[in-house]
C-alpha positions in Angstrom: -5.6 19.4 29.3 -5.0 16.6 27.0 -1.2 16.6 25.4 -0.1 15.4 21.8 3.8 15.7 21.1 5.1 15.7 17.3 8.6 14.4 17.0 9.8 14.8 13.9 13.2 13.3 12.0 16.1 15.3 10.2 14.4 15.7 7.5 11.4 17.1 8.9 8.8 14.1 8.5 6.7 12.5 11.3 8.8 10.1 13.3 6.7 9.9 16.0 3.5 10.8 17.9 2.6 11.1 21.8 -0.7 11.2 23.7 -1.2 11.4 27.1 -4.6 9.4 26.0 -6.0 6.7 23.7 -7.0 9.6 20.1 -6.9 9.7 16.6 -4.9 10.7 14.3 -4.8 11.8 10.7 -2.5 13.2 8.8 -3.8 15.2 5.6 -0.9 15.5 2.7 -2.5 18.0 0.0 0.8 16.9 -2.5 -1.1 13.2 -3.0 -4.9 14.4 -4.0 -6.5 10.7 -5.0 -4.8 9.7 -1.1 -4.2 12.5 1.2 -5.8 11.3 4.5 -3.5 8.5 6.8 -4.2 7.5 9.9 -1.5 7.3 12.4 -1.7 3.7 13.5 1.3 3.7 16.0 0.2 6.2 18.5 1.9 5.9 21.5 0.2 6.4 24.9 0.5 7.6 28.2 1.4 10.9 30.2 5.0 8.8 30.4 5.2 8.9 26.5 4.6 12.7 26.2 6.9 13.7 29.4 9.8 11.9 27.7 9.7 13.7 24.4 8.8 17.1 26.1 11.9 16.1 28.6 13.2 19.3 30.2 13.5 21.3 27.3 11.8 24.9 27.3 9.1 25.0 25.8 8.7 27.9 22.6 5.8 29.2 20.8 4.9 28.0 17.5 5.4 31.4 15.4 9.1 30.5 16.6 9.3 26.7 14.6 11.1 26.7 11.6 9.8 26.5 7.9 8.6 23.3 6.9 8.2 23.4 2.6 
């Protein structure tokens, strides 16, 4: 299974996206109705990039994530 990581900054914004292989990533922001779809253009590619982000941290479940609103 291929992996993608989304690393957020202190304010909850996306700071870095990494993927095991080349993919297109789109961010959809419904708060901007006329210009709501953005292509993430600085994707970092390679299993080593994903491993770097995950490191040795325990992996939780999506139901345990903080609310992002």
